[in-house]
Predicted model as a PDB file, atoms N, CA, C, CB and O in Angstrom, pLDDT in the B-factor column:
MODEL        1                                                                  
ATOM      1  N   THR A   1       0.652  -1.019   0.015  1.00 91.00           N  
ATOM      2  CA  THR A   1      -0.035  -0.051  -0.054  1.00 91.00           C  
ATOM      3  C   THR A   1       0.805   1.422  -0.117  1.00 91.00           C  
ATOM      4  CB  THR A   1      -0.904  -0.238   1.005  1.00 91.00           C  
ATOM      5  O   THR A   1       1.934   1.449   0.371  1.00 91.00           O  
ATOM      6  N   MET A   2       0.468   2.142  -0.477  1.00 94.00           N  
ATOM      7  CA  MET A   2       1.239   2.762  -1.094  1.00 94.00           C  
ATOM      8  C   MET A   2       0.554   4.579  -0.631  1.00 94.00           C  
ATOM      9  CB  MET A   2       1.226   2.094  -2.758  1.00 94.00           C  
ATOM     10  O   MET A   2      -0.533   4.774  -1.174  1.00 94.00           O  
ATOM     11  N   THR A   3       1.021   5.710   0.182  1.00 96.00           N  
ATOM     12  CA  THR A   3       0.156   6.677   1.196  1.00 96.00           C  
ATOM     13  C   THR A   3       0.961   8.075   0.502  1.00 96.00           C  
ATOM     14  CB  THR A   3       0.446   6.344   3.305  1.00 96.00           C  
ATOM     15  O   THR A   3       2.054   8.470   0.908  1.00 96.00           O  
ATOM     16  N   ASN A   4       0.440   8.510  -0.251  1.00 95.00           N  
ATOM     17  CA  ASN A   4       0.936   9.996  -0.915  1.00 95.00           C  
ATOM     18  C   ASN A   4       0.694  11.496  -0.198  1.00 95.00           C  
ATOM     19  CB  ASN A   4       0.149  10.142  -2.324  1.00 95.00           C  
ATOM     20  O   ASN A   4      -0.407  11.968  -0.479  1.00 95.00           O  
ATOM     21  N   TYR A   5       1.330  12.129   0.470  1.00 95.00           N  
ATOM     22  CA  TYR A   5       1.266  13.302   0.750  1.00 95.00           C  
ATOM     23  C   TYR A   5       1.691  14.421   0.081  1.00 95.00           C  
ATOM     24  CB  TYR A   5       1.641  13.320   1.602  1.00 95.00           C  
ATOM     25  O   TYR A   5       2.753  14.468  -0.539  1.00 95.00           O  
ATOM     26  N   PHE A   6       0.743  15.513   0.200  1.00 94.00           N  
ATOM     27  CA  PHE A   6       0.557  16.297  -0.318  1.00 94.00           C  
ATOM     28  C   PHE A   6       0.983  17.665   0.171  1.00 94.00           C  
ATOM     29  CB  PHE A   6      -0.414  16.078  -0.535  1.00 94.00           C  
ATOM     30  O   PHE A   6       1.026  17.609   1.400  1.00 94.00           O  
ATOM     31  N   CYS A   7       1.363  19.040  -0.325  1.00 90.00           N  
ATOM     32  CA  CYS A   7       1.580  20.136   0.613  1.00 90.00           C  
ATOM     33  C   CYS A   7      -0.056  20.954   0.520  1.00 90.00           C  
ATOM     34  CB  CYS A   7       3.095  21.197   0.048  1.00 90.00           C  
ATOM     35  O   CYS A   7      -0.895  20.953  -0.381  1.00 90.00           O  
ATOM     36  N   SER A   8      -0.043  21.380   1.393  1.00 91.00           N  
ATOM     37  CA  SER A   8      -1.567  22.028   1.875  1.00 91.00           C  
ATOM     38  C   SER A   8      -1.580  23.415   0.958  1.00 91.00           C  
ATOM     39  CB  SER A   8      -1.690  22.464   3.873  1.00 91.00           C  
ATOM     40  O   SER A   8      -2.649  23.720   0.430  1.00 91.00           O  
ATOM     41  N   VAL A   9      -0.776  23.999   0.820  1.00 92.00           N  
ATOM     42  CA  VAL A   9      -0.864  25.204  -0.130  1.00 92.00           C  
ATOM     43  C   VAL A   9      -0.764  25.170  -1.419  1.00 92.00           C  
ATOM     44  CB  VAL A   9      -0.043  26.028   0.095  1.00 92.00           C  
ATOM     45  O   VAL A   9      -1.120  26.191  -2.008  1.00 92.00           O  
ATOM     46  N   CYS A  10      -0.370  24.261  -2.059  1.00 90.00           N  
ATOM     47  CA  CYS A  10      -0.092  24.264  -3.261  1.00 90.00           C  
ATOM     48  C   CYS A  10      -0.564  23.032  -4.237  1.00 90.00           C  
ATOM     49  CB  CYS A  10       1.188  24.444  -3.218  1.00 90.00           C  
ATOM     50  O   CYS A  10      -0.861  23.108  -5.430  1.00 90.00           O  
ATOM     51  N   GLY A  11      -0.548  21.818  -3.349  1.00 91.00           N  
ATOM     52  CA  GLY A  11      -0.960  20.516  -3.614  1.00 91.00           C  
ATOM     53  C   GLY A  11       0.067  19.680  -4.463  1.00 91.00           C  
ATOM     54  O   GLY A  11      -0.184  18.621  -5.040  1.00 91.00           O  
ATOM     55  N   THR A  12       1.221  20.318  -4.437  1.00 89.00           N  
ATOM     56  CA  THR A  12       2.485  19.217  -4.958  1.00 89.00           C  
ATOM     57  C   THR A  12       2.514  18.148  -4.131  1.00 89.00           C  
ATOM     58  CB  THR A  12       4.043  19.789  -4.933  1.00 89.00           C  
ATOM     59  O   THR A  12       1.976  18.324  -3.037  1.00 89.00           O  
ATOM     60  N   LEU A  13       3.142  16.755  -4.413  1.00 91.00           N  
ATOM     61  CA  LEU A  13       3.143  15.634  -3.837  1.00 91.00           C  
ATOM     62  C   LEU A  13       4.301  15.873  -3.245  1.00 91.00           C  
ATOM     63  CB  LEU A  13       2.985  14.479  -4.586  1.00 91.00           C  
ATOM     64  O   LEU A  13       5.107  16.390  -4.018  1.00 91.00           O  
ATOM     65  N   MET A  14       4.686  15.703  -2.203  1.00 91.00           N  
ATOM     66  CA  MET A  14       5.713  15.872  -1.186  1.00 91.00           C  
ATOM     67  C   MET A  14       6.755  14.267  -0.806  1.00 91.00           C  
ATOM     68  CB  MET A  14       4.745  16.447   0.251  1.00 91.00           C  
ATOM     69  O   MET A  14       7.859  13.723  -0.785  1.00 91.00           O  
ATOM     70  N   TYR A  15       5.992  14.221  -0.681  1.00 92.00           N  
ATOM     71  CA  TYR A  15       6.361  12.563  -0.039  1.00 92.00           C  
ATOM     72  C   TYR A  15       5.309  11.331   0.119  1.00 92.00           C  
ATOM     73  CB  TYR A  15       6.831  12.714   1.520  1.00 92.00           C  
ATOM     74  O   TYR A  15       4.099  11.551   0.153  1.00 92.00           O  
ATOM     75  N   ARG A  16       5.760  10.241   0.198  1.00 94.00           N  
ATOM     76  CA  ARG A  16       4.924   8.883   0.212  1.00 94.00           C  
ATOM     77  C   ARG A  16       5.418   7.789   1.012  1.00 94.00           C  
ATOM     78  CB  ARG A  16       4.804   8.310  -1.137  1.00 94.00           C  
ATOM     79  O   ARG A  16       6.519   7.243   1.086  1.00 94.00           O  
ATOM     80  N   VAL A  17       4.243   7.601   1.626  1.00 95.00           N  
ATOM     81  CA  VAL A  17       5.124   6.234   2.708  1.00 95.00           C  
ATOM     82  C   VAL A  17       4.245   4.774   2.473  1.00 95.00           C  
ATOM     83  CB  VAL A  17       4.992   6.679   4.901  1.00 95.00           C  
ATOM     84  O   VAL A  17       3.059   4.668   2.162  1.00 95.00           O  
ATOM     85  N   SER A  18       5.226   3.715   2.725  1.00 94.00           N  
ATOM     86  CA  SER A  18       4.550   2.032   1.336  1.00 94.00           C  
ATOM     87  C   SER A  18       4.639   1.600   2.749  1.00 94.00           C  
ATOM     88  CB  SER A  18       5.853   0.826  -0.475  1.00 94.00           C  
ATOM     89  O   SER A  18       5.430   1.865   3.655  1.00 94.00           O  
ATOM     90  N   SER A  19       3.594   0.859   2.660  1.00 93.00           N  
ATOM     91  CA  SER A  19       3.866  -0.425   3.381  1.00 93.00           C  
ATOM     92  C   SER A  19       4.957  -1.626   3.293  1.00 93.00           C  
ATOM     93  CB  SER A  19       2.861  -0.978   3.212  1.00 93.00           C  
ATOM     94  O   SER A  19       5.126  -2.648   3.959  1.00 93.00           O  
ATOM     95  N   GLY A  20       5.581  -1.087   2.245  1.00 90.00           N  
ATOM     96  CA  GLY A  20       7.195  -1.848   1.825  1.00 90.00           C  
ATOM     97  C   GLY A  20       8.075  -1.850   2.752  1.00 90.00           C  
ATOM     98  O   GLY A  20       8.834  -2.694   3.230  1.00 90.00           O  
ATOM     99  N   PHE A  21       7.739  -0.227   3.018  1.00 88.00           N  
ATOM    100  CA  PHE A  21       9.193   0.073   3.625  1.00 88.00           C  
ATOM    101  C   PHE A  21       9.035   0.862   4.873  1.00 88.00           C  
ATOM    102  CB  PHE A  21      10.164   0.931   2.600  1.00 88.00           C  
ATOM    103  O   PHE A  21       9.413   2.027   4.990  1.00 88.00           O  
ATOM    104  N   PRO A  22       8.207  -0.139   6.194  1.00 91.00           N  
ATOM    105  CA  PRO A  22       7.367   0.404   7.160  1.00 91.00           C  
ATOM    106  C   PRO A  22       8.466   1.445   7.995  1.00 91.00           C  
ATOM    107  CB  PRO A  22       6.618  -0.879   8.115  1.00 91.00           C  
ATOM    108  O   PRO A  22       9.573   0.942   8.185  1.00 91.00           O  
ATOM    109  N   GLY A  23       8.315   2.482   8.375  1.00 89.00           N  
ATOM    110  CA  GLY A  23       8.836   3.660   8.901  1.00 89.00           C  
ATOM    111  C   GLY A  23       9.373   4.645   8.191  1.00 89.00           C  
ATOM    112  O   GLY A  23       9.411   5.781   8.662  1.00 89.00           O  
ATOM    113  N   LYS A  24       9.851   4.371   6.996  1.00 88.00           N  
ATOM    114  CA  LYS A  24      10.354   5.264   6.166  1.00 88.00           C  
ATOM    115  C   LYS A  24       9.160   6.184   4.943  1.00 88.00           C  
ATOM    116  CB  LYS A  24      11.478   4.339   5.466  1.00 88.00           C  
ATOM    117  O   LYS A  24       8.141   5.830   4.350  1.00 88.00           O  
ATOM    118  N   LYS A  25       9.930   7.435   5.002  1.00 87.00           N  
ATOM    119  CA  LYS A  25       9.132   8.358   4.076  1.00 87.00           C  
ATOM    120  C   LYS A  25       9.901   8.203   3.021  1.00 87.00           C  
ATOM    121  CB  LYS A  25       8.914   9.872   4.463  1.00 87.00           C  
ATOM    122  O   LYS A  25      11.076   7.925   3.262  1.00 87.00           O  
ATOM    123  N   ILE A  26       9.435   8.347   1.420  1.00 86.00           N  
ATOM    124  CA  ILE A  26      10.321   8.283   0.529  1.00 86.00           C  
ATOM    125  C   ILE A  26      10.079   9.817  -0.107  1.00 86.00           C  
ATOM    126  CB  ILE A  26      10.135   6.963  -0.417  1.00 86.00           C  
ATOM    127  O   ILE A  26       8.993  10.092  -0.616  1.00 86.00           O  
ATOM    128  N   PRO A  27      10.931  10.583  -0.056  1.00 85.00           N  
ATOM    129  CA  PRO A  27      10.949  12.155  -0.221  1.00 85.00           C  
ATOM    130  C   PRO A  27      10.171  12.449  -2.065  1.00 85.00           C  
ATOM    131  CB  PRO A  27      13.041  12.794  -0.034  1.00 85.00           C  
ATOM    132  O   PRO A  27      10.213  11.300  -2.505  1.00 85.00           O  
ATOM    133  N   ARG A  28       9.778  13.019  -2.796  1.00 85.00           N  
ATOM    134  CA  ARG A  28       9.576  13.423  -3.861  1.00 85.00           C  
ATOM    135  C   ARG A  28      10.656  14.313  -4.428  1.00 85.00           C  
ATOM    136  CB  ARG A  28       8.459  13.908  -3.801  1.00 85.00           C  
ATOM    137  O   ARG A  28      10.751  15.491  -4.081  1.00 85.00           O  
ATOM    138  N   ILE A  29      11.537  13.703  -5.371  1.00 78.00           N  
ATOM    139  CA  ILE A  29      12.671  14.492  -6.016  1.00 78.00           C  
ATOM    140  C   ILE A  29      12.244  16.023  -6.476  1.00 78.00           C  
ATOM    141  CB  ILE A  29      13.183  13.648  -7.343  1.00 78.00           C  
ATOM    142  O   ILE A  29      11.170  16.484  -6.862  1.00 78.00           O  
ATOM    143  N   GLY A  30      13.388  16.538  -6.293  1.00 79.00           N  
ATOM    144  CA  GLY A  30      12.557  18.397  -6.979  1.00 79.00           C  
ATOM    145  C   GLY A  30      12.013  19.280  -5.624  1.00 79.00           C  
ATOM    146  O   GLY A  30      11.873  20.503  -5.638  1.00 79.00           O  
ATOM    147  N   THR A  31      11.773  18.523  -4.616  1.00 80.00           N  
ATOM    148  CA  THR A  31      10.790  19.365  -3.431  1.00 80.00           C  
ATOM    149  C   THR A  31      11.217  19.888  -2.602  1.00 80.00           C  
ATOM    150  CB  THR A  31       9.955  18.790  -2.696  1.00 80.00           C  
ATOM    151  O   THR A  31      10.601  20.810  -2.067  1.00 80.00           O  
ATOM    152  N   ILE A  32      12.748  19.392  -2.078  1.00 81.00           N  
ATOM    153  CA  ILE A  32      13.386  20.466  -1.166  1.00 81.00           C  
ATOM    154  C   ILE A  32      14.738  21.211  -1.895  1.00 81.00           C  
ATOM    155  CB  ILE A  32      13.869  19.684   0.315  1.00 81.00           C  
ATOM    156  O   ILE A  32      15.627  20.816  -2.650  1.00 81.00           O  
ATOM    157  N   ASP A  33      14.368  22.615  -1.194  1.00 83.00           N  
ATOM    158  CA  ASP A  33      15.735  23.052  -2.240  1.00 83.00           C  
ATOM    159  C   ASP A  33      16.662  23.942  -1.094  1.00 83.00           C  
ATOM    160  CB  ASP A  33      15.177  24.298  -3.926  1.00 83.00           C  
ATOM    161  O   ASP A  33      17.465  24.870  -1.192  1.00 83.00           O  
ATOM    162  N   ASP A  34      16.248  23.349  -0.253  1.00 86.00           N  
ATOM    163  CA  ASP A  34      17.446  23.483   0.801  1.00 86.00           C  
ATOM    164  C   ASP A  34      18.745  23.147   0.949  1.00 86.00           C  
ATOM    165  CB  ASP A  34      17.206  23.046   1.655  1.00 86.00           C  
ATOM    166  O   ASP A  34      19.011  22.319   1.820  1.00 86.00           O  
ATOM    167  N   PHE A  35      19.840  23.723   0.122  1.00 87.00           N  
ATOM    168  CA  PHE A  35      20.858  22.850   0.034  1.00 87.00           C  
ATOM    169  C   PHE A  35      21.774  21.902   0.975  1.00 87.00           C  
ATOM    170  CB  PHE A  35      21.469  23.471  -0.427  1.00 87.00           C  
ATOM    171  O   PHE A  35      22.330  20.829   0.742  1.00 87.00           O  
ATOM    172  N   ASN A  36      21.697  22.915   2.409  1.00 89.00           N  
ATOM    173  CA  ASN A  36      21.874  21.844   3.656  1.00 89.00           C  
ATOM    174  C   ASN A  36      21.303  20.707   3.991  1.00 89.00           C  
ATOM    175  CB  ASN A  36      21.665  22.300   4.656  1.00 89.00           C  
ATOM    176  O   ASN A  36      22.003  19.800   4.440  1.00 89.00           O  
ATOM    177  N   LEU A  37      19.807  20.540   3.819  1.00 86.00           N  
ATOM    178  CA  LEU A  37      19.187  19.215   4.144  1.00 86.00           C  
ATOM    179  C   LEU A  37      19.410  18.179   2.899  1.00 86.00           C  
ATOM    180  CB  LEU A  37      17.558  19.428   4.455  1.00 86.00           C  
ATOM    181  O   LEU A  37      19.438  16.951   2.982  1.00 86.00           O  
ATOM    182  N   GLN A  38      19.556  18.948   1.771  1.00 82.00           N  
ATOM    183  CA  GLN A  38      19.997  17.969   0.883  1.00 82.00           C  
ATOM    184  C   GLN A  38      21.323  17.488   1.255  1.00 82.00           C  
ATOM    185  CB  GLN A  38      19.990  18.455  -0.454  1.00 82.00           C  
ATOM    186  O   GLN A  38      21.275  16.261   1.172  1.00 82.00           O  
ATOM    187  N   GLU A  39      22.531  17.879   1.639  1.00 86.00           N  
ATOM    188  CA  GLU A  39      23.640  17.449   1.852  1.00 86.00           C  
ATOM    189  C   GLU A  39      23.875  16.594   3.279  1.00 86.00           C  
ATOM    190  CB  GLU A  39      24.395  18.559   1.694  1.00 86.00           C  
ATOM    191  O   GLU A  39      24.899  15.985   3.589  1.00 86.00           O  
ATOM    192  N   THR A  40      22.590  16.725   4.088  1.00 87.00           N  
ATOM    193  CA  THR A  40      22.573  16.059   5.614  1.00 87.00           C  
ATOM    194  C   THR A  40      21.459  15.381   5.680  1.00 87.00           C  
ATOM    195  CB  THR A  40      22.589  17.037   6.871  1.00 87.00           C  
ATOM    196  O   THR A  40      21.545  14.231   5.249  1.00 87.00           O  
ATOM    197  N   LYS A  41      20.399  15.727   6.094  1.00 84.00           N  
ATOM    198  CA  LYS A  41      19.204  14.755   6.120  1.00 84.00           C  
ATOM    199  C   LYS A  41      19.013  13.949   5.005  1.00 84.00           C  
ATOM    200  CB  LYS A  41      17.986  15.419   6.285  1.00 84.00           C  
ATOM    201  O   LYS A  41      18.952  12.726   5.132  1.00 84.00           O  
ATOM    202  N   PHE A  42      18.912  14.491   3.938  1.00 81.00           N  
ATOM    203  CA  PHE A  42      18.409  13.908   3.171  1.00 81.00           C  
ATOM    204  C   PHE A  42      19.298  13.375   1.978  1.00 81.00           C  
ATOM    205  CB  PHE A  42      17.476  14.612   2.923  1.00 81.00           C  
ATOM    206  O   PHE A  42      18.730  12.913   0.988  1.00 81.00           O  
ATOM    207  N   LYS A  43      20.571  13.423   2.040  1.00 83.00           N  
ATOM    208  CA  LYS A  43      21.352  12.857   1.099  1.00 83.00           C  
ATOM    209  C   LYS A  43      20.689  11.285   1.218  1.00 83.00           C  
ATOM    210  CB  LYS A  43      23.055  13.077   1.434  1.00 83.00           C  
ATOM    211  O   LYS A  43      19.821  10.974   2.034  1.00 83.00           O  
ATOM    212  N   PRO A  44      21.347  10.308   0.141  1.00 83.00           N  
ATOM    213  CA  PRO A  44      20.706   9.346   0.018  1.00 83.00           C  
ATOM    214  C   PRO A  44      22.156   8.124   0.650  1.00 83.00           C  
ATOM    215  CB  PRO A  44      20.001   9.329  -1.663  1.00 83.00           C  
ATOM    216  O   PRO A  44      23.360   8.269   0.439  1.00 83.00           O  
ATOM    217  N   ARG A  45      21.602   7.215   1.283  1.00 84.00           N  
ATOM    218  CA  ARG A  45      22.205   6.186   1.738  1.00 84.00           C  
ATOM    219  C   ARG A  45      21.933   4.897   1.498  1.00 84.00           C  
ATOM    220  CB  ARG A  45      22.209   6.286   2.741  1.00 84.00           C  
ATOM    221  O   ARG A  45      22.691   4.017   1.905  1.00 84.00           O  
ATOM    222  N   ILE A  46      20.874   4.641   0.843  1.00 85.00           N  
ATOM    223  CA  ILE A  46      20.830   3.277  -0.205  1.00 85.00           C  
ATOM    224  C   ILE A  46      20.429   3.831  -1.457  1.00 85.00           C  
ATOM    225  CB  ILE A  46      19.689   1.990   0.209  1.00 85.00           C  
ATOM    226  O   ILE A  46      19.591   4.721  -1.603  1.00 85.00           O  
ATOM    227  N   GLU A  47      21.324   3.033  -2.693  1.00 86.00           N  
ATOM    228  CA  GLU A  47      20.386   2.781  -3.647  1.00 86.00           C  
ATOM    229  C   GLU A  47      19.887   1.245  -4.343  1.00 86.00           C  
ATOM    230  CB  GLU A  47      20.876   3.571  -4.579  1.00 86.00           C  
ATOM    231  O   GLU A  47      20.460   0.251  -4.789  1.00 86.00           O  
ATOM    232  N   GLN A  48      18.660   1.641  -4.168  1.00 83.00           N  
ATOM    233  CA  GLN A  48      18.403   0.067  -4.678  1.00 83.00           C  
ATOM    234  C   GLN A  48      18.142  -0.118  -6.237  1.00 83.00           C  
ATOM    235  CB  GLN A  48      17.023  -0.572  -3.912  1.00 83.00           C  
ATOM    236  O   GLN A  48      18.016   0.807  -7.039  1.00 83.00           O  
ATOM    237  N   PHE A  49      18.095  -1.193  -6.463  1.00 85.00           N  
ATOM    238  CA  PHE A  49      18.218  -1.439  -8.080  1.00 85.00           C  
ATOM    239  C   PHE A  49      19.401  -0.678  -8.890  1.00 85.00           C  
ATOM    240  CB  PHE A  49      16.815  -0.932  -8.784  1.00 85.00           C  
ATOM    241  O   PHE A  49      19.072  -0.046  -9.893  1.00 85.00           O  
ATOM    242  N   GLY A  50      20.491  -0.705  -8.578  1.00 85.00           N  
ATOM    243  CA  GLY A  50      21.503  -0.109  -9.008  1.00 85.00           C  
ATOM    244  C   GLY A  50      22.384  -1.509  -9.974  1.00 85.00           C  
ATOM    245  O   GLY A  50      23.520  -1.318 -10.407  1.00 85.00           O  
ATOM    246  N   LYS A  51      21.567  -2.996 -10.212  1.00 86.00           N  
ATOM    247  CA  LYS A  51      22.202  -3.227 -11.226  1.00 86.00           C  
ATOM    248  C   LYS A  51      20.826  -2.986 -12.685  1.00 86.00           C  
ATOM    249  CB  LYS A  51      22.966  -4.842 -10.917  1.00 86.00           C  
ATOM    250  O   LYS A  51      20.795  -3.603 -13.750  1.00 86.00           O  
ATOM    251  N   ASP A  52      19.993  -2.058 -12.272  1.00 90.00           N  
ATOM    252  CA  ASP A  52      18.899  -1.296 -13.331  1.00 90.00           C  
ATOM    253  C   ASP A  52      19.415  -0.347 -13.948  1.00 90.00           C  
ATOM    254  CB  ASP A  52      17.687  -0.665 -12.765  1.00 90.00           C  
ATOM    255  O   ASP A  52      19.041   0.059 -15.048  1.00 90.00           O  
ATOM    256  N   ARG A  53      20.566   0.209 -13.116  1.00 88.00           N  
ATOM    257  CA  ARG A  53      20.275   2.108 -13.334  1.00 88.00           C  
ATOM    258  C   ARG A  53      21.354   2.194 -14.514  1.00 88.00           C  
ATOM    259  CB  ARG A  53      20.822   3.478 -11.610  1.00 88.00           C  
ATOM    260  O   ARG A  53      22.254   1.377 -14.712  1.00 88.00           O  
ATOM    261  N   VAL A  54      21.047   3.497 -15.352  1.00 92.00           N  
ATOM    262  CA  VAL A  54      21.363   3.600 -16.675  1.00 92.00           C  
ATOM    263  C   VAL A  54      23.137   3.592 -16.654  1.00 92.00           C  
ATOM    264  CB  VAL A  54      20.588   5.035 -17.331  1.00 92.00           C  
ATOM    265  O   VAL A  54      23.667   3.834 -15.570  1.00 92.00           O  
ATOM    266  N   ASP A  55      24.018   3.313 -17.851  1.00 90.00           N  
ATOM    267  CA  ASP A  55      25.240   3.191 -17.530  1.00 90.00           C  
ATOM    268  C   ASP A  55      26.231   4.408 -17.428  1.00 90.00           C  
ATOM    269  CB  ASP A  55      25.633   2.350 -18.340  1.00 90.00           C  
ATOM    270  O   ASP A  55      27.461   4.408 -17.392  1.00 90.00           O  
ATOM    271  N   TRP A  56      25.295   5.481 -17.391  1.00 94.00           N  
ATOM    272  CA  TRP A  56      26.122   6.865 -16.997  1.00 94.00           C  
ATOM    273  C   TRP A  56      26.516   7.378 -15.761  1.00 94.00           C  
ATOM    274  CB  TRP A  56      25.499   7.880 -17.370  1.00 94.00           C  
ATOM    275  O   TRP A  56      27.330   8.258 -15.480  1.00 94.00           O  
ATOM    276  N   PHE A  57      25.647   6.529 -14.929  1.00 88.00           N  
ATOM    277  CA  PHE A  57      25.615   7.042 -13.833  1.00 88.00           C  
ATOM    278  C   PHE A  57      26.002   5.748 -13.128  1.00 88.00           C  
ATOM    279  CB  PHE A  57      24.351   7.773 -13.500  1.00 88.00           C  
ATOM    280  O   PHE A  57      25.433   4.666 -13.273  1.00 88.00           O  
ATOM    281  N   LYS A  58      27.231   6.049 -12.207  1.00 85.00           N  
ATOM    282  CA  LYS A  58      28.166   4.773 -11.479  1.00 85.00           C  
ATOM    283  C   LYS A  58      27.774   5.232  -9.701  1.00 85.00           C  
ATOM    284  CB  LYS A  58      30.427   4.935 -11.985  1.00 85.00           C  
ATOM    285  O   LYS A  58      28.814   5.290  -9.045  1.00 85.00           O  
ATOM    286  N   GLY A  59      26.729   5.492  -9.022  1.00 85.00           N  
ATOM    287  CA  GLY A  59      26.189   5.547  -8.093  1.00 85.00           C  
ATOM    288  C   GLY A  59      27.280   6.534  -7.461  1.00 85.00           C  
ATOM    289  O   GLY A  59      28.410   6.800  -7.870  1.00 85.00           O  
ATOM    290  N   GLY A  60      26.519   7.038  -6.222  1.00 84.00           N  
ATOM    291  CA  GLY A  60      26.824   8.305  -5.391  1.00 84.00           C  
ATOM    292  C   GLY A  60      27.486   7.530  -4.234  1.00 84.00           C  
ATOM    293  O   GLY A  60      27.082   6.548  -3.611  1.00 84.00           O  
ATOM    294  N   ASP A  61      28.654   8.275  -4.120  1.00 85.00           N  
ATOM    295  CA  ASP A  61      29.643   8.459  -3.170  1.00 85.00           C  
ATOM    296  C   ASP A  61      29.371   8.057  -1.561  1.00 85.00           C  
ATOM    297  CB  ASP A  61      29.956   9.859  -3.298  1.00 85.00           C  
ATOM    298  O   ASP A  61      28.786   8.926  -0.914  1.00 85.00           O  
ATOM    299  N   GLY A  62      29.706   6.935  -0.918  1.00 87.00           N  
ATOM    300  CA  GLY A  62      29.064   6.476   0.289  1.00 87.00           C  
ATOM    301  C   GLY A  62      28.013   6.230   0.488  1.00 87.00           C  
ATOM    302  O   GLY A  62      27.493   6.304   1.601  1.00 87.00           O  
ATOM    303  N   VAL A  63      27.068   5.636  -1.257  1.00 88.00           N  
ATOM    304  CA  VAL A  63      25.910   5.191  -0.703  1.00 88.00           C  
ATOM    305  C   VAL A  63      25.262   3.495  -1.182  1.00 88.00           C  
ATOM    306  CB  VAL A  63      24.932   6.388  -1.105  1.00 88.00           C  
ATOM    307  O   VAL A  63      24.894   2.971  -2.234  1.00 88.00           O  
ATOM    308  N   ARG A  64      25.362   3.164  -0.058  1.00 88.00           N  
ATOM    309  CA  ARG A  64      24.783   1.500  -0.310  1.00 88.00           C  
ATOM    310  C   ARG A  64      24.196   1.069  -1.270  1.00 88.00           C  
ATOM    311  CB  ARG A  64      23.906   1.024   0.490  1.00 88.00           C  
ATOM    312  O   ARG A  64      23.026   1.387  -1.482  1.00 88.00           O  
ATOM    313  N   GLN A  65      25.210  -0.151  -2.451  1.00 85.00           N  
ATOM    314  CA  GLN A  65      24.477  -0.290  -3.792  1.00 85.00           C  
ATOM    315  C   GLN A  65      23.658  -1.480  -3.019  1.00 85.00           C  
ATOM    316  CB  GLN A  65      25.496  -0.695  -5.414  1.00 85.00           C  
ATOM    317  O   GLN A  65      24.146  -2.059  -2.048  1.00 85.00           O  
ATOM    318  N   GLU A  66      22.276  -1.803  -3.584  1.00 80.00           N  
ATOM    319  CA  GLU A  66      21.426  -3.337  -3.226  1.00 80.00           C  
ATOM    320  C   GLU A  66      20.946  -3.269  -4.424  1.00 80.00           C  
ATOM    321  CB  GLU A  66      20.145  -3.551  -1.912  1.00 80.00           C  
ATOM    322  O   GLU A  66      20.189  -4.147  -4.837  1.00 80.00           O  
TER     323      GLU A  66                                                      
ENDMDL                                                                          
END                                                                             
């Protein structure tokens, strides 16, 4: 089950919560414009489906590959 959460002001999809990832919120790309947050709290820690990624992207530094 996937639940979407939207901005109460403009209606933009902000994040999702999935029963497949209990306790996790999946933010929508492009909704966070605070660079400090992007470099700290929202920096990716896990890349899923890495074997299926495009050839020109080699993965993020320090990001666990699954």
